[in-house]
C-alpha angles and dihedrals in degrees: 000000000000092000090051091048090052093049096049095045093046090048089055091048090050092050099043109014091234139079105062103122094018091064103029099058098051092039092055092048099042101035106024100034095235118156118254096250095048091044091057095047094045091046092054093053091045091049091050093056095042094047092048088056094044100042098075090055092052102040097043105121092002131101131245113208100224096190095053090044091054093048092049092050090048089066100029101052095059087046090051091054090048093049092048091049091049090051092049092048093046092050091052101040100029135042127272091243090059090052089051091052092053094045091049092050091050092051091050093049093045094049093045095049092049092056088066110114112249134184128192111259124231110287111271123235116281111279094014116130124180110248088219095063097086095037093052090047089061096071089042088058091047092052092047091051093049101038106012088235136098105053096099101035100040092038090059091048091051095047092050093052103037103036139049094230120141119246090258092052091048091053094047096044094046094048092055090044092054092045093053092047092049090050095048091045089051090055091052092049092047088057090051093046093234098135125101106219094193094051092045092052091052092047092051091046088064098026101060096059090037096058093044091052091046093051091048091051097041096092089057097046125078093241094181092065093039091053089058090053090049092051091048091051090048090057091047093049090048091052091049091050090048092051094047091051093045092051091050091050091054090055125215117349123252091258092052091046090053091052092054097038119118090213109098117232121258113284095022118133116252116231 
């Protein structure tokens, strides 16, 4: 199952450039039974390797705006550390279902925001950089650290609205941005010991061929439409994760409680 999960997710990343952390974390929780904290840490390492393999295919012949990338990382990396610390604290002091609820909510918000229609603005004056770029990168870093998702999707949304970059430059800059965040987040999670080596090995076993196949097929696939499907699935997976966590927080249902109750039902004979 984990090998299949790795192959399918990496294939999607290769075809569209998005979906690594957004799919991996809920898939590991819902299908592989991994805890929320380990799912996030493992997903970040998996996303790092897959994105490193996919990035050359997507940035070949395109430009990466180094200045915008640096400003985004200036805000996102501290946020990433904060989000990772919050996840670690929540997993220790709170229950795993609560962590799942928060991760699910983040996935829903991230996927919903990214579906907003955006158009590149008129190119700014030379040397002008929006003062909001670093500040808006901070919550993206927090979400990536807590849920392993958001860097690619929300980074694209921000670059389209706050910069005058072309579509090719947005794709290249955002891919490198997401790759760096996934790598830094992986280092944080390695230090916390919240990575499942066995699960990661299985994911990569399916993921490496999956991403290479996806990148090879990407020129023949309408990636714009496929990205919409990926975002819709991200929202659905986030909702499912939210529901699973919420049900666990509520505890056993009334019916289940009655089955395990020591109080005999009405009309039953007392011993």
